[in-house]
N, C-alpha and C positions, 0 to 999 in steps of 0.2 A: 367328150370337155376338154377343155383346154385353159393352163394357165389358172388367171385367179380364178374362173367359175369351178373350178377342180378344188381349188383350195376352200371358196367356199361352203363346197355340196361337205367336205371333209369336217370342217369346223361345225356345220350344221349336224354332222351325224356325231359327230364327237360329244357335243352337247346332249344330244336325245339319247347317250349311252352311258353319261355320267353316273345316272343313279347306280345304274347296275353295276358298275365299276368300284363305286364304292362299298356297295354291297358284296363283292367279290374280296374286296380289299379286309372289308369287317371278317368274313368268315376266314381268311387266310390265317388272318392276325390272331384270332381265336383258337385255330387249329395248326399251330407250328410244327415243324417235324427236323430235327439235325439232319445234319449232311449225310446222305449216302440212306438215309434212311427216310425221304420225301414219298414215302408210297401213295398216302392219300391225298395229297399237293397235286403229285402227279397225275391221279387219275381223274381231279376234280377239274384238271388244266384239258388233258385231254378230254372230257367228256363235251366239254364244252366247244372246243376247235371241233369236234366231230360233228357240231350240231351246224354249222358255220356251211359243209358243203365244200370242204375243201379240198384239193387234189391229191390230199396224202395227209396224215398223221402218223408219226412216227414215235414209238414210245421206247421204254426199255433201253435207250441210250447209256452208254456208261453209269448204269446203275437206273435211274429213275429219270434220266431226261426226255422230254418231250421236245419234238421239229414238226411243226405245221408248215405245209409247203401250200402257196396259193399261187397259179398261174395265170397271168394277168389276159384278157379278153385282147389285146392287140399286137400278139403276136412274139416272139423272141425278143429277146433285151438282158438289158442289165438284172441282176442278182441282188435284191437288198437283204441282210439277216438282220432282222430287229432280238436283241438278247435281253433277257432278264432271267436272275439267279433266285430260286426257289426256296434255298435251305434258311432255318434259324440258328439261333445261337441258345449255349448252353448258360441262358441267363434268368434269373427270379426278377418278372418287369413288375415295375414299380411306378410306370406311367398315370393309373388311373384314370384311364377311358375305357369307355364302357364295355368295350370290347377285349378288354384286358386277358392274357393268354392264364391259364393255370394249367397248362399241361407240365406233365412230369415225364419223362422217359427213365424207366427203371432199370432198361435193359442195355443203355446205351456203354460200351466200353468206357469205364472208369466212373460211373455213373452211381446211382442216379445222379439226371438233373432235371431242375426245371429248363421251361424252354421258351422262348420268346422272339420275336422279331424285334429285335432289339437295334436290328441294322435296315429295317426298314424295304426286306427283300418281300415283305407282303405287297406293298405299293410296286413295286418294277412289276412284280407278276400281274396285279391287276391292271395295271396302265396296257402292259402288253395282251393281255386277253381282251380290253377293249379296244385298240388299236386293230386286233386282228378280227373283231365284228365289223369295225368300219370299212374295214379294204376289204371284207369279204362282200361288201354291199355294191361296192364300185369297182369290181374287178373288169367291168366290161371297160372300164376307162385307163387300167392300169397296160402299159407295155411292158414285158419281162417277167420277173418273179420276186415272190418275198416270199422270206423264210422265216418264221417266228421260234426263235430260240429260247427253250424254258432249262435254263442249265442247273444240275443239282450241284450241291459241294463246292459252291464257290468260298466258303469259309475254311474248306480244308477236309478232307475225311479223315476218318481214324486212321492213326500211323498205322501200317501195313495195309490198309487198303486203299484201291486206287478210286481216283473218281475227280470231277471236275473238269473244266473248260479243255485241257489237255486231251482226258481219257475219249471227251469227245471226236475230237477231232482224229485220233489215233483209231475211234471205230467207225470213222467216215461220216459222222451228222451232216457234215456241210460239202460232202462231196460230189452230190448230184442232186442241183447244180451245187456249184461255187459261189460263194456272194464275189460280187465286186465290191462290194461295201459292207461293212458292219455298225452299226450304230447302239449305242445303249447311254442308260445315263443310270447315275446314282444318288437317291434322295439324300438330302443335307441339311444339316445345321445353318443352312445360309438362309439368306431375306424370303420369304414366302413369293414362289412362281417365280423367282429369277433362275438364270442360267450363268451356270459359271464354266469356264473352259481352261484350260493351258495347253499353248502350242509347243511342243516338244513334251516332256515326262508329266505326265498326270497324277499316277499313282508310283509307289513306289515297289522296288522289287524286293521277294520277301523268300525267305527260308525259315523250314522250324530246324530249331537247334537243339538237340538232344546230347545230353551229356552223361558218363554213366561212369560215375567214381566206385571203385572196388578195393575195402581194405580185407579185415580178417574178422570176423566176429568173435564177440568176446563179452565176461562179463562186464556189466556197468563198474564195479568196486576195482577191474583190475585192467586200464584202459594199454597197459606198458605190454600185457601179454597179446596185444592183437594188433590191429591197425585200424584206426577210427576214421570212416572217411565225412563225418561229421564236419570237422572243421576246414577238412578240404573242400566240400562242398561250399561251403561258408566264404572260404575265401576268392573262390571260382566265384561264386554270387558278385562279392564284393570289386575282384578285378574285371567283371563285364564293362563294369561302370565307366572303366578307366580306357577302354579299348578305340574309343574314339580318339585320344588324345595320338594313334599311330597310323591315322588317316588325317591327310589333309582338311585344314580347317575349313575348309570352302566348299567340303562335298558333306552335307548330311549322314549321320548313321547313329540306329537306335539298335540296342540290343537290350531284351527286355528278358527275363527268366521268370516266369508266371505260373511254373509248377513245379514241387518237389516231394519225390515220393521217396520211400523207405520201408522194408520190411523189421520189425524190429517191437521193443515196447519199451517203457521208461529207465529199464535197467537192465537193458542189453543193448551193445554196441553193433550196432548192426553189420554187416559185411559188403552191401551195396546202396548206393544212392542214386537214382534218376534225375534230373535236372532237365526241364522242358522250357524254352522257351523261343523268342522270335527275333530274326535279323532283317532290318530295312534299312536301305539305302538307296540312292538313286539314279545309279549306276551299275552294270557288271560288274566293270574294273574295281571300284570300292567294295562291292561283294566279295570279290575274289581275295582281295586283301583284307577285307576284317575276316573272313574265314579263316585265311593262314593264322592271323594274329590273336582269333581264338585261339585256335588247333594249338597252336605255340603255348599259348598262355596256362591252357587245363594241363596238357603233358607237364610244364616244367611245376605249376604248383603239385600236382601230384607226386610228382617224383620226390619232391623235397620233404614229403608227409611218409614217404616209404609206402603209397597207395600206388593203384594204377588208374589211369583214366581214358576214356574213348572218346572222342566226338564225331559226330555226324552231322550232315546237315541234309535236311531230308522238305519233299513238297516244295521245292524250287519255284518261284511264279516271277518271270519277268516284269520289269516296269510296263506300265501304260503308257505307251508313247503316240500321242495325238501328231502325226505328220503337219507341218505349218501348212503343207499345199492341202489336207483336209480342212483343216480349220477355215483359212482365208475361204472355198470353196462355199463352208455351209453358215457360216458368219449372217450371210443375208436373208437364209432360212430361220436361225435363230430367232434372229431380230424382228421377222414378220409375227415370229409364233409369241414370242414373252415380251418384244417391246423394245427398241433400239436403247432404251433408258434404263432396261433390265437384263443386259448380256453384257457380262463382265469376264476381265481375263485373273485368274485365281493365282495364287502359288503352288508349288507343287505339293502333296503330301506324302507324308510316309505310312498313310494307309495303304495296303494293296488289293487288287483286284483280279482276278484270272480271266477277266476280258481281255487281258494283254496276249492272251494266247491268240484271241480272235481278231483283234485289231491288227497285231503286229505283222500277223501272217496275210491277212487281206487285203487289209488296208480300211479306212475308216474313223471312226471320231465315238469318244466317250466322254463325257460330259457330266456337272453337278447340277440338278435340281434342286431348286431350296424350300424346305418345305417346312420352316420353323418363324416365331416371331422375334426375326431378329431383321438387324438394318447394317449397311456396312457404317463403320465411325465415320469420323469428320474426315480423316488424313486417307480413306478409302482404304486401307491397310489389310482392314479385318473386319471380323466381326463383333455386336454386341447387342443387349437384350432389347427387346423394342418394351418400354413402361408399360406396365398394365399385362404385360403378355404372360407367356407360359416359362420365358426363358430360353437360352440355349444349352441345351443338351447335346454333348456328341453322340454318335452312332457307338454302339456296344455298351452304351450306359444304360443300366435299367431301367431309368425313368425316360429313354428314349422316347420322343415322337414325331410323329410327321402328320402335317394338316391336311385333310381331306382334301381341301380347296386345293391342292398342288395337282391332283390327281387329273383333272382336265386337261392340264397346262401336259403331264407327260406323255399322255394320249396324243394331243395334238403334234408337240414334237415328233413323237414317231411317224404321224400319218403326212407331216410335211415333208420330213426328210424323205420319206419314202418317195413320197409325190417328183420330188426334186432329182432323186438321184435317179429312179426310172426315165425321168423325161430326160435327161442331161443335162440338167440346170445345176445339180451337185456335185461333181467331180473336179477332180483339181485341174486346175487350167482355165476355169469357166469363168472365174472372177474379172 
């Protein structure tokens, strides 16, 4: 089966599996699991892959990662890796869907936490499961190999634990065989069934910022007899909002402190405070400059109060870089699936995604799939709600939603990109 005939067959099979994909998505959404704890999610995925008669299903990779291997019936060739992330977030869901999550993880470090798929990883997982089911049915028409990569801990494992894409690479998840292309997508609040891409940096570089302020514990009535770390922490938090002025204004940078913890009570000045946050920027050079400024600022603020402070940058994630030659090669495929008028270039985002470890290493493309009741504004520079719709709700928000109608488009994107790459029609230099 060649060219247009295979594309038509893939679309037909994708349509036939759509109801299953929606059902899988609803199940996964109602049963979310946090990073490095995706035990049941991984089992759910692996069980269904094993029913497809693949050439291998590897489990327990970097914790709970799963990789399915499908070898085409037309001999050796290119290797397509399709990636989905499987973990959820510590968010109490307010989306109002019938399959809403009510899960609470009582044992997670720092918890208990409500758990929800507030970033759409349930859709990513279900769409890739659907693509695996379809591709298994047309394996005789495929050259080369397909890897179905279900990655845990994309949102970041608990501090002190390893996990995510880098850990999968370290454990050899993509070594045998190694991909000639990696492809994936992220559901987003962009217009339903559109595909947004960026040539160059798509998602930001990131690190977890950990600041520890140490003073001297004392009774709250006699602060002069100790060293109070609280005003030090407060001033550090305020100062983080000014670090951006120490990097060029043309280089986007955000530093957010999301968690403060201490040990004490209302009438005790504690001896130690820990701040946790995130640093985001679009280049490694900016990251290094920001980290140096943060460390210097923290140290000198603490010194001014007679306290001590230490700074650590943990779980670094490089920016997602879509090489222009890969974008050029893929645009024809993306437009065939979504429609020429529904594929558009978008600005970079300061969100991060550790799919960068795969895409930057092996080559390929990561795009955004629209899943909400939104539309491009008149200037074409941003999105706005569709009148009468459910609004525009960002990822990680308690009310985040993704329309089931986007799932079929996501499955088809996986299928067409795979078929075109394995056939040699989607490789750099072919446009």
